[in-house]
A tleap script that builds the chain and sets N, CA, C and O, in Angstrom:
source leaprc.protein.ff14SB
mol = sequence {
  NASN THR THR VAL GLY ARG PRO LEU TYR SER
  THR THR GLU PHE ARG LEU GLN GLU MET ASP
  LEU ARG PHE ILE ARG GLY GLU LEU PRO GLU
  TYR ARG GLN PHE GLY GLY PRO PHE VAL PRO
  GLY LEU SER ILE ILE ASP VAL LEU MET PHE
  ASN PRO VAL GLU ARG ILE GLN ALA MET LEU
  GLN ALA CYS SER LEU VAL CGLU
}
set mol.1.N position { -10.337 -0.854 -6.852 }
set mol.1.CA position { -8.909 -1.568 -7.424 }
set mol.1.C position { -8.885 -3.127 -6.158 }
set mol.1.O position { -9.037 -3.176 -4.938 }
set mol.2.N position { -8.677 -3.968 -6.981 }
set mol.2.CA position { -8.687 -5.393 -6.409 }
set mol.2.C position { -7.217 -5.857 -5.733 }
set mol.2.O position { -6.221 -5.160 -5.926 }
set mol.3.N position { -7.180 -6.594 -5.248 }
set mol.3.CA position { -5.746 -7.444 -5.108 }
set mol.3.C position { -5.475 -8.371 -5.905 }
set mol.3.O position { -4.844 -9.311 -5.423 }
set mol.4.N position { -5.804 -8.429 -7.198 }
set mol.4.CA position { -5.551 -9.917 -7.671 }
set mol.4.C position { -4.588 -11.087 -7.537 }
set mol.4.O position { -4.803 -12.295 -7.628 }
set mol.5.N position { -3.789 -10.601 -7.365 }
set mol.5.CA position { -2.867 -11.534 -7.260 }
set mol.5.C position { -2.945 -11.933 -5.505 }
set mol.5.O position { -1.983 -12.644 -5.215 }
set mol.6.N position { -3.413 -11.782 -4.883 }
set mol.6.CA position { -3.592 -12.036 -3.372 }
set mol.6.C position { -3.866 -13.369 -3.162 }
set mol.6.O position { -3.206 -13.788 -2.211 }
set mol.7.N position { -4.883 -14.572 -3.887 }
set mol.7.CA position { -4.517 -15.628 -3.829 }
set mol.7.C position { -3.421 -16.513 -4.282 }
set mol.7.O position { -3.453 -17.743 -4.287 }
set mol.8.N position { -2.331 -15.659 -4.707 }
set mol.8.CA position { -1.042 -16.563 -4.999 }
set mol.8.C position { 0.127 -16.312 -4.208 }
set mol.8.O position { 1.275 -16.290 -4.653 }
set mol.9.N position { -0.213 -16.122 -3.005 }
set mol.9.CA position { 0.464 -15.854 -1.880 }
set mol.9.C position { -0.153 -16.716 -0.549 }
set mol.9.O position { -1.381 -16.749 -0.471 }
set mol.10.N position { 0.466 -17.266 0.278 }
set mol.10.CA position { 0.042 -17.775 1.677 }
set mol.10.C position { 0.395 -17.285 2.951 }
set mol.10.O position { 1.443 -17.557 3.536 }
set mol.11.N position { -0.451 -16.600 3.340 }
set mol.11.CA position { -0.528 -15.417 4.796 }
set mol.11.C position { 0.388 -16.630 5.590 }
set mol.11.O position { 1.390 -16.155 6.126 }
set mol.12.N position { 0.235 -18.039 5.754 }
set mol.12.CA position { 0.488 -19.021 6.786 }
set mol.12.C position { 2.044 -19.046 6.411 }
set mol.12.O position { 2.896 -19.112 7.297 }
set mol.13.N position { 2.377 -18.990 5.028 }
set mol.13.CA position { 3.870 -19.223 4.560 }
set mol.13.C position { 4.852 -18.056 5.230 }
set mol.13.O position { 5.973 -18.161 5.726 }
set mol.14.N position { 3.963 -16.874 5.042 }
set mol.14.CA position { 4.865 -15.679 5.323 }
set mol.14.C position { 5.131 -15.878 6.937 }
set mol.14.O position { 6.266 -15.933 7.410 }
set mol.15.N position { 3.832 -15.985 7.775 }
set mol.15.CA position { 3.836 -15.965 9.339 }
set mol.15.C position { 5.150 -16.711 9.706 }
set mol.15.O position { 6.087 -16.286 10.381 }
set mol.16.N position { 4.980 -18.113 9.011 }
set mol.16.CA position { 6.273 -18.969 9.586 }
set mol.16.C position { 7.808 -18.212 9.463 }
set mol.16.O position { 8.853 -18.404 10.084 }
set mol.17.N position { 7.469 -17.327 8.445 }
set mol.17.CA position { 8.845 -16.692 8.060 }
set mol.17.C position { 9.055 -15.542 8.985 }
set mol.17.O position { 10.051 -14.824 8.889 }
set mol.18.N position { 8.046 -15.343 9.958 }
set mol.18.CA position { 7.770 -14.023 10.581 }
set mol.18.C position { 7.591 -12.490 9.580 }
set mol.18.O position { 7.516 -11.303 9.898 }
set mol.19.N position { 7.578 -12.971 8.703 }
set mol.19.CA position { 6.844 -11.844 8.210 }
set mol.19.C position { 5.609 -11.486 7.684 }
set mol.19.O position { 4.817 -12.387 7.404 }
set mol.20.N position { 5.244 -10.065 7.462 }
set mol.20.CA position { 3.759 -9.723 7.354 }
set mol.20.C position { 3.612 -9.612 6.298 }
set mol.20.O position { 4.582 -9.259 5.629 }
set mol.21.N position { 2.044 -9.916 5.500 }
set mol.21.CA position { 1.842 -9.997 3.939 }
set mol.21.C position { 0.902 -9.126 3.829 }
set mol.21.O position { -0.149 -9.169 4.468 }
set mol.22.N position { 1.156 -8.416 3.151 }
set mol.22.CA position { -0.045 -7.190 3.169 }
set mol.22.C position { 0.142 -6.872 1.530 }
set mol.22.O position { 1.105 -7.039 0.782 }
set mol.23.N position { -1.272 -6.314 1.296 }
set mol.23.CA position { -1.459 -5.930 -0.161 }
set mol.23.C position { -1.628 -4.578 -0.409 }
set mol.23.O position { -2.222 -4.213 0.606 }
set mol.24.N position { -1.470 -3.512 -1.175 }
set mol.24.CA position { -1.735 -2.230 -1.521 }
set mol.24.C position { -3.196 -2.080 -2.242 }
set mol.24.O position { -3.295 -2.540 -3.379 }
set mol.25.N position { -4.208 -1.528 -1.706 }
set mol.25.CA position { -5.380 -1.012 -2.299 }
set mol.25.C position { -5.336 0.448 -2.492 }
set mol.25.O position { -4.698 1.138 -1.696 }
set mol.26.N position { -5.934 0.947 -3.440 }
set mol.26.CA position { -6.240 2.126 -4.086 }
set mol.26.C position { -6.436 2.454 -5.823 }
set mol.26.O position { -6.314 1.632 -6.732 }
set mol.27.N position { -6.704 3.619 -5.916 }
set mol.27.CA position { -6.849 3.598 -7.153 }
set mol.27.C position { -5.603 4.443 -7.358 }
set mol.27.O position { -5.385 5.450 -6.685 }
set mol.28.N position { -4.593 3.884 -8.550 }
set mol.28.CA position { -3.565 4.464 -8.587 }
set mol.28.C position { -3.929 5.518 -10.053 }
set mol.28.O position { -4.662 5.095 -10.947 }
set mol.29.N position { -3.318 6.854 -10.106 }
set mol.29.CA position { -3.529 7.940 -11.290 }
set mol.29.C position { -3.087 7.124 -12.679 }
set mol.29.O position { -2.360 6.130 -12.676 }
set mol.30.N position { -3.436 7.495 -13.393 }
set mol.30.CA position { -2.802 6.827 -14.790 }
set mol.30.C position { -1.208 7.302 -15.118 }
set mol.30.O position { -0.871 8.362 -14.592 }
set mol.31.N position { -0.693 6.941 -15.542 }
set mol.31.CA position { 1.048 7.546 -15.245 }
set mol.31.C position { 1.538 6.672 -16.973 }
set mol.31.O position { 0.937 5.740 -17.508 }
set mol.32.N position { 2.572 7.266 -17.388 }
set mol.32.CA position { 3.141 6.969 -18.878 }
set mol.32.C position { 4.272 5.310 -18.556 }
set mol.32.O position { 5.237 5.149 -17.808 }
set mol.33.N position { 3.580 4.373 -19.493 }
set mol.33.CA position { 3.858 2.880 -19.719 }
set mol.33.C position { 4.553 3.068 -21.198 }
set mol.33.O position { 3.853 3.216 -22.200 }
set mol.34.N position { 5.977 3.049 -21.252 }
set mol.34.CA position { 6.469 3.186 -22.436 }
set mol.34.C position { 5.706 3.762 -23.862 }
set mol.34.O position { 5.915 3.349 -25.003 }
set mol.35.N position { 4.790 4.810 -23.457 }
set mol.35.CA position { 4.026 5.537 -24.427 }
set mol.35.C position { 3.122 4.933 -24.683 }
set mol.35.O position { 2.227 5.776 -24.738 }
set mol.36.N position { 2.719 4.030 -24.884 }
set mol.36.CA position { 1.566 2.987 -24.905 }
set mol.36.C position { 0.164 3.320 -24.077 }
set mol.36.O position { 0.148 4.298 -23.330 }
set mol.37.N position { -0.731 2.683 -24.193 }
set mol.37.CA position { -1.909 3.213 -23.873 }
set mol.37.C position { -2.169 2.978 -22.581 }
set mol.37.O position { -3.117 2.194 -22.534 }
set mol.38.N position { -1.761 3.298 -21.399 }
set mol.38.CA position { -2.288 2.857 -19.640 }
set mol.38.C position { -2.925 1.894 -19.629 }
set mol.38.O position { -4.009 1.849 -20.209 }
set mol.39.N position { -2.363 0.760 -18.893 }
set mol.39.CA position { -2.866 -0.367 -18.504 }
set mol.39.C position { -2.394 -0.574 -17.043 }
set mol.39.O position { -1.266 -0.655 -16.558 }
set mol.40.N position { -4.364 -0.666 -16.190 }
set mol.40.CA position { -3.965 -0.434 -14.879 }
set mol.40.C position { -3.781 -1.836 -14.263 }
set mol.40.O position { -3.731 -2.893 -14.893 }
set mol.41.N position { -3.663 -1.627 -12.574 }
set mol.41.CA position { -3.299 -3.035 -12.108 }
set mol.41.C position { -2.341 -3.675 -12.407 }
set mol.41.O position { -2.485 -4.788 -12.912 }
set mol.42.N position { -1.159 -3.158 -12.184 }
set mol.42.CA position { 0.142 -4.001 -12.920 }
set mol.42.C position { 0.974 -3.879 -11.310 }
set mol.42.O position { 0.511 -3.449 -10.253 }
set mol.43.N position { 2.272 -4.400 -11.589 }
set mol.43.CA position { 2.531 -4.295 -9.972 }
set mol.43.C position { 3.410 -2.823 -9.705 }
set mol.43.O position { 3.769 -1.888 -10.420 }
set mol.44.N position { 3.538 -3.192 -8.220 }
set mol.44.CA position { 4.368 -2.366 -7.776 }
set mol.44.C position { 5.682 -1.699 -8.099 }
set mol.44.O position { 6.214 -0.622 -7.827 }
set mol.45.N position { 6.030 -2.939 -8.890 }
set mol.45.CA position { 7.296 -2.615 -9.659 }
set mol.45.C position { 7.434 -1.691 -11.141 }
set mol.45.O position { 8.289 -1.074 -11.777 }
set mol.46.N position { 5.733 -2.114 -11.222 }
set mol.46.CA position { 5.276 -0.710 -12.937 }
set mol.46.C position { 5.512 0.173 -12.478 }
set mol.46.O position { 6.224 0.933 -13.134 }
set mol.47.N position { 4.948 0.742 -10.707 }
set mol.47.CA position { 4.774 1.982 -10.961 }
set mol.47.C position { 6.556 2.685 -9.988 }
set mol.47.O position { 6.825 3.861 -9.741 }
set mol.48.N position { 7.087 1.906 -9.791 }
set mol.48.CA position { 8.398 2.247 -9.281 }
set mol.48.C position { 9.313 2.488 -10.955 }
set mol.48.O position { 10.103 3.431 -10.907 }
set mol.49.N position { 9.278 2.013 -11.832 }
set mol.49.CA position { 9.950 1.578 -12.636 }
set mol.49.C position { 9.442 3.344 -13.690 }
set mol.49.O position { 10.323 4.003 -14.242 }
set mol.50.N position { 8.550 3.592 -13.715 }
set mol.50.CA position { 7.728 4.736 -14.327 }
set mol.50.C position { 7.469 5.912 -13.742 }
set mol.50.O position { 6.601 6.650 -14.209 }
set mol.51.N position { 8.228 6.263 -12.579 }
set mol.51.CA position { 7.382 7.426 -11.639 }
set mol.51.C position { 8.920 7.866 -11.157 }
set mol.51.O position { 9.893 7.117 -11.070 }
set mol.52.N position { 8.864 9.178 -10.894 }
set mol.52.CA position { 9.674 9.200 -9.706 }
set mol.52.C position { 9.326 9.226 -8.076 }
set mol.52.O position { 8.311 8.849 -7.490 }
set mol.53.N position { 10.465 9.771 -7.610 }
set mol.53.CA position { 10.423 9.228 -6.004 }
set mol.53.C position { 9.394 9.713 -5.443 }
set mol.53.O position { 8.541 9.011 -4.901 }
set mol.54.N position { 9.346 11.250 -5.523 }
set mol.54.CA position { 8.014 12.124 -5.332 }
set mol.54.C position { 6.728 11.891 -5.578 }
set mol.54.O position { 5.908 12.299 -4.756 }
set mol.55.N position { 6.226 11.090 -6.921 }
set mol.55.CA position { 4.896 10.881 -6.912 }
set mol.55.C position { 4.992 9.638 -6.737 }
set mol.55.O position { 3.858 9.183 -6.584 }
set mol.56.N position { 6.020 8.597 -6.663 }
set mol.56.CA position { 5.254 6.908 -5.865 }
set mol.56.C position { 4.921 7.561 -4.262 }
set mol.56.O position { 3.756 7.322 -3.942 }
set mol.57.N position { 5.651 8.280 -3.270 }
set mol.57.CA position { 5.420 8.698 -2.512 }
set mol.57.C position { 3.876 8.835 -2.036 }
set mol.57.O position { 3.154 8.298 -1.196 }
set mol.58.N position { 3.743 9.970 -3.147 }
set mol.58.CA position { 2.599 10.688 -3.018 }
set mol.58.C position { 1.655 9.650 -3.416 }
set mol.58.O position { 0.715 9.626 -2.621 }
set mol.59.N position { 1.546 8.764 -4.365 }
set mol.59.CA position { 0.389 7.755 -4.810 }
set mol.59.C position { 0.402 6.996 -3.633 }
set mol.59.O position { -0.707 6.695 -3.193 }
set mol.60.N position { 1.523 6.562 -2.932 }
set mol.60.CA position { 1.138 5.392 -1.610 }
set mol.60.C position { 0.473 6.144 -0.656 }
set mol.60.O position { -0.292 5.567 0.117 }
set mol.61.N position { 0.670 7.525 -0.575 }
set mol.61.CA position { -0.464 7.974 0.422 }
set mol.61.C position { -1.459 7.883 0.678 }
set mol.61.O position { -2.039 7.816 1.761 }
set mol.62.N position { -1.955 7.864 -0.892 }
set mol.62.CA position { -3.577 7.399 -1.109 }
set mol.62.C position { -3.841 6.327 -1.334 }
set mol.62.O position { -4.952 6.098 -1.810 }
set mol.63.N position { -2.908 5.232 -1.076 }
set mol.63.CA position { -3.482 4.119 -0.779 }
set mol.63.C position { -3.719 3.562 0.645 }
set mol.63.O position { -3.543 4.283 1.627 }
set mol.64.N position { -4.138 2.211 0.758 }
set mol.64.CA position { -4.334 1.716 1.898 }
set mol.64.C position { -3.734 0.119 2.090 }
set mol.64.O position { -3.828 -0.715 1.190 }
set mol.65.N position { -3.253 -0.092 3.105 }
set mol.65.CA position { -2.736 -1.740 3.434 }
set mol.65.C position { -3.728 -2.468 3.527 }
set mol.65.O position { -4.654 -1.880 4.085 }
set mol.66.N position { -4.034 -3.827 3.136 }
set mol.66.CA position { -4.747 -4.378 3.544 }
set mol.66.C position { -4.398 -6.045 3.990 }
set mol.66.O position { -4.146 -6.915 3.157 }
set mol.67.N position { -4.438 -6.240 5.274 }
set mol.67.CA position { -3.670 -7.753 5.655 }
set mol.67.C position { -4.428 -8.695 5.132 }
set mol.67.O position { -4.114 -9.879 5.254 }
savepdb mol mol.pdb
quit
């Protein structure tokens, strides 16, 4: 899995605001999205919308952070 949106963000700008910028790398399992075919690689917001807290926690444990 790649961090497709990474070029949209400036690490320097985040550092100037004293914030760390990290991306999640990992293969998330399929989950139901409005009953249509699964679309992989969407945002964490999509994951949060369609999954219970326990499943999200398990998914995040299987991922790694990329600086």
